[in-house]
C-alpha positions as CSV (number, residue, x, y, z in Angstrom):
1,M,-109.9,-14.2,140.1
2,I,-106.4,-15.3,141.2
3,I,-106.9,-12.6,144.4
4,G,-110.2,-14.2,145.3
5,D,-109.3,-17.8,145.0
6,I,-106.3,-16.9,147.7
7,A,-109.1,-14.9,149.9
8,D,-111.2,-18.1,149.7
9,S,-108.3,-20.5,150.7
10,L,-107.2,-18.2,153.4
11,T,-111.0,-18.0,154.7
12,R,-110.9,-21.9,154.7
13,S,-107.9,-22.4,156.4
14,I,-109.2,-20.2,159.4
15,E,-112.3,-21.9,159.3
16,R,-110.3,-25.5,159.4
17,T,-108.0,-24.2,162.2
18,S,-111.1,-23.0,164.3
19,D,-113.2,-26.1,163.7
20,A,-109.9,-28.3,164.5
21,I,-109.4,-26.6,167.8
22,S,-112.8,-26.3,168.9
23,E,-113.3,-30.3,168.4
24,A,-110.1,-31.1,170.3
25,F,-110.8,-29.4,173.5
26,F,-114.5,-28.6,173.6
27,E,-117.4,-30.6,172.1
28,P,-116.7,-32.8,169.0
29,T,-118.4,-32.9,166.1
30,I,-118.9,-35.5,163.4
31,R,-120.1,-34.3,160.0
32,I,-121.7,-37.2,158.4
33,G,-122.6,-37.0,154.7
34,V,-125.6,-38.8,153.2
35,T,-126.2,-39.2,149.6
36,G,-127.5,-41.7,147.1
37,L,-128.8,-42.0,143.8
38,S,-132.3,-41.7,142.6
39,R,-134.8,-43.8,144.4
40,A,-132.3,-45.2,147.3
41,G,-134.3,-43.9,150.0
42,K,-131.9,-40.9,151.6
43,T,-134.8,-39.2,153.4
44,V,-136.4,-42.5,154.8
45,F,-132.6,-43.4,155.8
46,I,-132.3,-40.2,157.8
47,T,-135.5,-40.2,159.4
48,S,-135.2,-43.5,160.5
49,L,-131.5,-43.3,161.9
50,V,-132.4,-40.3,163.8
51,A,-135.8,-41.7,165.3
52,N,-133.8,-44.7,166.2
53,M,-131.1,-42.7,168.1
54,I,-133.5,-40.9,170.1
55,D,-135.5,-43.9,171.0
56,R,-132.9,-46.3,170.9
57,A,-134.9,-49.9,171.7
58,R,-134.1,-51.1,168.2
59,M,-130.3,-50.2,168.3
60,P,-128.6,-53.2,170.2
61,G,-125.8,-53.2,167.7
62,L,-124.6,-49.8,168.4
63,M,-122.2,-50.7,171.2
64,A,-122.4,-47.8,173.3
65,N,-126.3,-47.9,173.6
66,A,-125.8,-51.4,174.6
67,Q,-123.3,-50.9,177.5
68,G,-126.0,-48.0,178.4
69,R,-123.3,-45.3,178.1
70,I,-125.9,-43.0,175.6
71,L,-127.7,-41.0,178.4
72,T,-129.9,-38.9,175.9
73,A,-130.2,-37.9,172.2
74,Y,-131.9,-34.7,171.4
75,L,-132.2,-32.3,168.3
76,Q,-130.6,-28.8,168.5
77,P,-130.3,-26.0,166.0
78,Q,-127.9,-26.5,163.1
79,P,-124.6,-24.7,163.0
80,D,-125.2,-23.4,159.2
81,D,-127.8,-21.0,159.2
82,A,-127.6,-20.7,155.4
83,V,-128.6,-24.5,154.9
84,P,-132.0,-25.4,155.1
85,R,-133.1,-27.5,157.7
86,F,-133.7,-31.3,157.0
87,D,-137.6,-31.3,157.7
88,Y,-137.5,-34.5,160.2
89,E,-140.8,-34.1,162.1
90,T,-142.8,-34.0,158.6
91,H,-140.9,-37.1,157.1
92,L,-141.4,-38.7,160.5
93,G,-144.9,-37.9,160.6
94,A,-145.5,-39.0,157.1
95,L,-143.7,-42.6,158.2
96,T,-145.5,-43.2,161.5
97,G,-148.9,-41.5,161.0
98,P,-152.1,-43.4,161.0
99,T,-151.8,-43.6,157.3
100,P,-148.4,-43.8,156.5
101,H,-146.8,-42.8,153.2
102,W,-143.3,-42.4,151.8
103,P,-142.1,-38.8,152.2
104,A,-141.0,-36.5,149.3
105,S,-137.3,-37.2,147.9
106,T,-134.1,-35.2,148.7
107,R,-134.3,-32.0,146.2
108,A,-131.5,-30.0,147.6
109,V,-128.9,-30.1,150.3
110,S,-130.4,-29.8,154.2
111,Q,-128.9,-30.7,157.3
112,L,-129.6,-31.6,161.0
113,R,-127.8,-31.5,164.1
114,L,-128.2,-34.6,166.7
115,S,-126.6,-34.3,169.9
116,L,-125.9,-37.2,172.3
117,R,-125.0,-37.0,175.6
118,V,-122.5,-39.9,176.3
119,Q,-120.6,-41.0,179.3
120,P,-117.0,-42.3,178.2
121,G,-115.9,-45.9,178.4
122,G,-112.7,-47.5,179.5
123,L,-111.1,-47.8,182.6
124,L,-111.1,-44.0,183.7
125,G,-114.4,-43.7,182.1
126,G,-116.1,-43.9,185.6
127,L,-114.0,-40.9,186.7
128,Q,-115.1,-38.6,184.1
129,G,-118.5,-36.8,183.6
130,P,-120.9,-37.2,180.6
131,R,-119.7,-35.1,177.4
132,T,-121.7,-34.0,174.4
133,I,-121.0,-35.2,170.9
134,H,-122.7,-33.5,168.1
135,L,-124.0,-35.2,165.0
136,D,-124.3,-32.8,161.7
137,I,-125.8,-34.9,159.1
138,V,-125.7,-33.3,155.7
139,D,-128.2,-34.7,153.2
140,Y,-127.2,-34.1,149.3
141,P,-128.7,-35.6,146.0
142,G,-126.1,-38.1,144.5
143,E,-126.7,-36.7,141.4
144,W,-124.6,-33.9,142.7
145,L,-122.0,-35.9,143.9
146,L,-121.4,-37.5,140.7
147,D,-120.7,-33.8,139.0
148,L,-117.8,-33.6,141.1
149,E,-116.0,-35.8,138.3
150,L,-116.9,-32.7,135.8
151,L,-114.2,-30.5,137.6
152,D,-111.3,-32.5,136.1
153,L,-112.8,-32.5,132.6
154,T,-113.0,-29.9,129.8
155,Y,-115.7,-29.7,127.6
156,T,-114.3,-31.4,124.6
157,Q,-113.4,-34.6,127.2
158,W,-117.0,-34.3,128.9
159,V,-118.6,-34.2,125.3
160,E,-116.5,-37.3,124.1
161,K,-117.3,-39.3,127.3
162,T,-121.1,-38.7,127.1
163,L,-121.5,-39.1,123.7
164,G,-119.7,-42.4,124.0
165,R,-121.9,-43.5,126.8
166,I,-125.2,-42.6,125.3
167,A,-124.6,-43.6,121.9
168,N,-126.7,-46.6,122.1
169,R,-129.2,-45.8,124.5
170,S,-132.7,-45.8,123.3
171,Q,-133.4,-43.0,125.8
172,A,-131.1,-40.7,123.9
173,A,-132.2,-41.3,120.4
174,T,-134.2,-37.9,120.3
175,Y,-131.5,-35.9,121.4
176,L,-128.8,-37.4,119.4
177,T,-131.0,-37.0,116.2
178,L,-131.4,-32.8,117.4
179,A,-127.7,-32.5,117.9
180,A,-126.9,-34.1,114.8
181,S,-129.3,-31.6,113.1
182,R,-127.5,-28.5,114.3
183,D,-124.5,-26.8,112.9
184,A,-122.1,-26.4,116.2
185,A,-119.9,-23.9,114.2
186,A,-122.8,-21.7,113.5
187,G,-123.8,-18.4,115.5
188,F,-124.8,-19.1,118.8
189,D,-128.8,-18.9,119.0
190,E,-130.6,-18.9,122.6
191,T,-133.7,-20.8,121.3
192,T,-131.4,-23.7,119.7
193,A,-129.5,-23.7,122.8
194,R,-132.6,-24.0,125.0
195,D,-133.9,-26.9,122.7
196,L,-130.7,-28.6,122.9
197,A,-130.6,-28.2,126.6
198,T,-134.4,-29.3,127.2
199,S,-134.1,-32.3,125.0
200,F,-130.7,-33.5,126.8
201,A,-132.5,-33.2,130.2
202,A,-135.5,-35.4,129.1
203,Y,-133.1,-37.7,128.0
204,L,-131.2,-37.8,131.5
205,N,-134.7,-37.9,133.4
206,A,-136.0,-41.0,130.9
207,A,-132.3,-42.6,131.7
208,R,-132.7,-42.5,135.3
209,E,-136.5,-43.6,135.5
210,D,-135.1,-46.7,133.4
211,G,-132.5,-47.5,136.3
212,F,-129.2,-45.8,134.6
213,S,-127.1,-44.1,137.5
214,D,-124.6,-41.8,135.7
215,C,-126.9,-39.1,134.8
216,T,-124.9,-35.8,135.0
217,P,-125.1,-32.8,135.0
218,G,-127.2,-33.3,138.1
219,R,-128.6,-30.1,138.3
220,F,-130.5,-30.7,135.3
221,L,-132.5,-33.3,137.1
222,L,-132.8,-31.0,140.2
223,P,-132.7,-27.4,138.6
224,G,-134.2,-25.8,141.5
225,E,-133.9,-22.0,141.4
226,L,-131.4,-22.3,138.5
227,A,-134.1,-23.4,136.3
228,G,-134.3,-21.8,132.9
229,S,-130.8,-20.0,133.7
230,P,-127.9,-20.0,131.2
231,V,-126.0,-22.0,133.6
232,L,-128.3,-24.9,132.7
233,T,-128.6,-24.1,129.3
234,F,-125.9,-26.3,127.4
235,A,-125.7,-29.7,126.0
236,P,-123.1,-32.2,124.7
237,L,-122.1,-31.1,121.0
238,A,-119.3,-33.0,119.1
239,K,-116.6,-30.5,118.3
240,P,-116.5,-29.2,115.1
241,A,-113.7,-28.7,112.4
242,T,-113.6,-24.9,113.3
243,T,-115.2,-23.4,116.3
244,P,-115.3,-19.4,115.5
245,R,-115.7,-17.0,118.1
246,R,-119.5,-16.6,119.3
247,S,-120.5,-19.9,117.7
248,L,-122.9,-22.2,119.3
249,W,-119.9,-24.8,120.1
250,R,-118.0,-22.0,121.9
251,E,-120.9,-20.9,124.2
252,M,-121.8,-24.5,124.9
253,E,-117.7,-24.6,126.2
254,R,-118.3,-21.3,128.1
255,R,-121.6,-22.7,129.7
256,F,-119.9,-25.6,130.6
257,E,-117.3,-23.8,132.2
258,A,-119.6,-21.6,134.0
259,Y,-121.2,-24.6,135.6
260,K,-118.1,-26.0,137.0
261,S,-117.6,-22.6,138.7
262,Q,-120.9,-21.5,139.5
263,V,-122.5,-24.7,140.7
264,V,-120.1,-27.6,141.2
265,K,-117.4,-25.6,142.8
266,P,-119.5,-24.1,145.6
267,F,-121.1,-27.4,146.5
268,F,-117.8,-28.7,147.0
269,R,-116.5,-25.9,148.9
270,D,-119.5,-25.4,151.2
271,H,-120.8,-28.9,151.7
272,F,-118.6,-31.5,150.6
273,A,-115.4,-30.4,151.7
274,K,-116.3,-30.5,155.1
275,I,-117.5,-34.1,155.5
276,D,-115.9,-36.3,158.1
277,R,-117.8,-39.6,157.1
278,Q,-119.9,-40.9,154.3
279,I,-122.6,-43.1,153.4
280,V,-123.7,-43.8,150.2
281,L,-127.1,-45.5,149.5
282,V,-127.7,-47.6,146.5
283,D,-130.9,-49.4,144.9
284,A,-129.1,-52.3,144.0
285,L,-132.2,-53.8,143.7
286,G,-133.6,-51.5,141.4
287,A,-130.6,-51.6,138.6
288,I,-130.8,-55.5,139.0
289,H,-134.2,-55.4,137.8
290,A,-133.5,-52.6,135.4
291,G,-131.1,-55.3,133.4
292,P,-127.3,-55.7,132.7
293,P,-126.9,-52.1,131.2
294,A,-128.1,-50.2,134.1
295,M,-126.0,-52.9,136.4
296,D,-122.8,-51.8,134.7
297,D,-123.4,-48.0,134.8
298,L,-124.4,-48.6,138.6
299,R,-120.8,-49.9,139.0
300,R,-118.9,-47.1,137.0
301,A,-120.8,-44.7,139.1
302,M,-119.8,-46.2,142.3
303,A,-116.2,-45.9,141.1
304,D,-116.9,-42.4,140.1
305,I,-118.4,-41.6,143.4
306,L,-115.4,-43.2,145.6
307,S,-113.0,-41.2,143.3
308,A,-114.5,-37.9,144.4
309,F,-113.7,-38.4,147.9
310,R,-110.7,-37.4,149.8
311,P,-110.1,-40.6,152.0
312,G,-107.7,-40.5,154.7
313,R,-107.5,-40.2,158.5
314,N,-108.5,-37.0,160.1
315,A,-105.7,-36.4,162.6
316,F,-105.4,-32.8,164.4
317,L,-102.4,-31.6,162.3
318,T,-104.2,-33.0,159.2
319,K,-107.2,-31.2,159.5
320,L,-105.4,-28.1,160.5
321,F,-103.0,-27.9,157.5
322,L,-104.7,-29.9,154.6
323,G,-108.3,-30.0,155.5
324,K,-110.7,-32.5,156.2
325,R,-110.8,-35.9,154.7
326,V,-113.1,-38.5,154.7
327,E,-112.4,-41.2,157.2
328,K,-115.3,-43.6,156.8
329,I,-117.2,-44.6,153.6
330,L,-120.1,-47.0,153.8
331,F,-121.8,-48.2,150.9
332,V,-125.2,-49.6,151.5
333,A,-127.7,-51.8,149.4
334,T,-131.0,-50.4,150.9
335,K,-134.6,-52.0,150.7
336,A,-133.2,-55.5,152.1
337,D,-136.8,-56.1,153.4
338,H,-137.8,-56.7,149.7
339,L,-135.6,-59.9,149.9
340,H,-136.0,-62.9,152.6
341,H,-133.0,-62.6,155.0
342,K,-131.6,-65.5,153.7
343,Q,-130.9,-63.9,150.5
344,H,-129.1,-60.5,152.4
345,P,-125.5,-62.0,152.5
346,R,-126.1,-62.3,148.6
347,L,-127.4,-58.6,148.3
348,T,-124.2,-57.3,150.5
349,A,-121.8,-59.6,148.4
350,I,-123.1,-57.7,145.2
351,I,-122.7,-54.1,146.9
352,E,-119.2,-55.1,147.7
353,A,-118.2,-56.4,144.2
354,L,-119.6,-52.9,142.9
355,V,-117.3,-50.9,144.9
356,S,-114.4,-53.4,144.9
357,E,-112.5,-51.4,142.0
358,A,-111.8,-48.1,143.9
359,K,-112.1,-49.5,147.6
360,G,-108.6,-50.4,147.7
361,R,-107.7,-47.2,146.6
362,A,-109.7,-45.3,149.8
363,D,-108.2,-48.2,152.1
364,Y,-104.7,-47.4,151.2
365,A,-105.3,-43.8,151.7
366,G,-106.1,-44.9,155.4
367,A,-110.1,-44.4,155.1
368,D,-112.3,-47.5,156.6
369,T,-114.7,-48.6,153.9
370,S,-117.3,-51.2,154.2
371,A,-120.7,-52.3,152.6
372,M,-123.6,-53.9,153.8
373,S,-127.2,-54.3,153.1
374,I,-130.2,-52.5,155.2
375,A,-133.5,-51.6,155.4
376,A,-134.1,-48.2,157.0
377,L,-137.8,-48.8,157.3
378,R,-138.8,-52.4,157.3
379,A,-142.1,-52.3,155.4
380,T,-142.5,-56.1,155.0
381,V,-142.8,-59.3,157.2
382,E,-141.2,-62.7,155.6
383,E,-143.2,-65.8,155.1
384,T,-142.5,-69.2,153.1
385,L,-145.1,-70.3,150.6
386,Q,-145.5,-73.3,148.5
387,H,-145.2,-73.4,144.6
388,S,-145.1,-76.0,142.2
389,G,-144.0,-78.3,145.2
390,K,-141.0,-76.3,146.3
391,D,-140.8,-73.7,149.3
392,L,-140.4,-70.3,148.3
393,D,-139.1,-67.6,150.7
394,C,-141.0,-64.4,150.3
395,V,-142.1,-61.2,151.9
396,R,-145.5,-59.7,152.4
397,G,-146.5,-56.2,152.5
398,T,-149.0,-53.4,151.8
399,L,-149.3,-52.3,148.2
400,A,-149.6,-48.7,147.7
401,D,-153.7,-49.4,147.1
402,G,-153.6,-50.8,150.3
403,R,-154.0,-54.7,149.5
404,Q,-151.5,-57.2,150.9
405,A,-149.2,-58.9,148.7
406,A,-146.7,-61.9,149.0
407,F,-143.6,-61.7,146.8
408,Y,-141.0,-63.7,145.8
409,P,-138.7,-61.3,143.7
410,G,-136.2,-64.2,142.1
411,E,-132.9,-65.7,143.8
412,L,-129.8,-63.6,143.8
413,P,-126.6,-65.8,142.6
414,E,-124.1,-66.4,145.3
415,D,-121.3,-65.5,143.3
416,P,-121.9,-61.8,142.3
417,Q,-119.7,-61.9,138.9
418,R,-122.8,-63.7,137.6
419,L,-124.3,-60.6,137.3
420,L,-121.1,-58.0,137.0
421,H,-119.9,-60.1,133.8
422,P,-122.8,-60.0,131.8
423,A,-123.1,-56.1,132.6
424,R,-119.5,-55.4,131.5
425,D,-120.1,-57.8,128.6
426,G,-123.0,-55.6,127.4
427,A,-125.6,-58.0,127.6
428,E,-129.0,-56.6,127.3
429,S,-130.8,-58.9,129.7
430,W,-130.3,-61.7,132.5
431,L,-129.7,-65.0,130.5
432,D,-130.8,-67.3,133.4
433,A,-133.2,-65.1,136.0
434,D,-135.8,-62.7,136.0
435,Y,-135.3,-60.3,139.0
436,Q,-138.4,-58.5,140.0
437,V,-139.1,-55.2,142.1
438,M,-142.2,-54.7,144.4
439,N,-143.1,-51.1,145.4
440,F,-144.3,-51.5,149.0
441,A,-146.0,-48.6,151.1
442,P,-144.7,-48.3,154.7
443,A,-146.7,-50.6,157.1
444,A,-148.8,-49.2,160.0
445,L,-146.9,-48.9,163.3
446,S,-147.9,-49.4,166.6
447,L,-144.6,-48.2,168.6
448,K,-143.8,-48.9,172.4
449,P,-142.4,-46.2,174.4
450,G,-138.5,-46.1,173.6
451,E,-138.9,-47.6,170.4
452,G,-138.0,-45.9,167.1
453,P,-139.3,-47.5,163.6
454,P,-138.6,-51.1,162.8
455,H,-135.4,-51.8,160.2
456,I,-133.0,-54.0,159.3
457,R,-129.1,-53.3,160.3
458,L,-129.6,-49.5,161.0
459,D,-127.7,-50.0,164.3
460,K,-124.8,-51.6,162.3
461,V,-125.0,-48.5,160.2
462,A,-124.5,-46.5,163.2
463,Q,-121.9,-48.3,164.9
464,F,-119.6,-48.0,161.9
465,L,-120.2,-44.5,161.2
466,I,-119.8,-43.3,164.8
467,G,-118.9,-46.2,167.3
468,D,-115.3,-45.4,167.7
469,K,-116.2,-41.7,168.7
470,L,-118.8,-43.0,171.5
């Protein structure tokens, strides 16, 4: 095991050296991680971002584009042969076809390479020829990112943290009853382990459906080829007074450690540790609609996500000897098109407040962090309606059944603490408001030549993530 770790470390060091030299003297590559928790819209975000980088008429906020220095953008084969390609063409067809619909959600890691031909700027820009900059976009489920915290926990610590978190959740009642009825000190039985794991996975899925964010282990939600394997057949059991060899508790502990070493560590090594810049998509409106418990869970999940990164600046020698660090981290509240634009600053303030606890640590380490509210694909238009003698700023869009509907979701507070304080204090519902969510379908589009899909502030996202490299 030790020899294997040393060999693995040497291999990564050689890869870092090769990458750093190649990027310094040849064609630079920016590796952008895109993640988000359930229903945040990762697939739509990547599809719209790439489409709008290829056809840039709707990207005035990307300064290199506004200055006319991006000559062309095109897709190329990705560099990682063992990683599935992000199915850009199919997803774009779903969003822009004659019967538009939302594409399938992220189920595993995928990747896409977008190459930009850029004319350098500055005083000497006219004396230099165009250069190529590669954007390697890596899409992965946010639930897998939350799993990185498990690397620092023993099974006992994870159990204490998990059981404490879910003790009062109605979604966990069935699992907690089942776990209490099993003797963790008894001899291991595969059927018992499978029943516990299945019940715990059912709780995780129910919690996610009800708006909770911290639903780990993430592979219980997206098992893929690991479905039914021992590495996914464990669950949190309170530690008994004695833990004999070959007991149920001991086997659960062993499988938890196997999950860390065989699932979480390879994801960190092969994908996460190579990322330069990261965007985290957040369905803040969904959490607000779900109520204070879901809102507080999202706040804690955001802190856990930020703590998973290695923030800092990627100077040449830093990459060479210490490995890559995440230079820029952007937290984005999606589905801003579900609100009138007058409420967008309030949504941005809420996402800023959600990540404020951990943002200072990343800033201190040298990373550039920010937050904003966007819509990767605008599905609504705005209108003002009269109701009980008052003007309501609404949005109008197409529902899943094809009907048109105007929608007023409620007014977000100017002070985000009006949401965060009740959430921290354990309130079960909002006292002074009721926030609603409408599920709009993508609108039928008629795009002119050179236009990407309509969006809100996607150009600002691109400027933050890659503007300095262009």
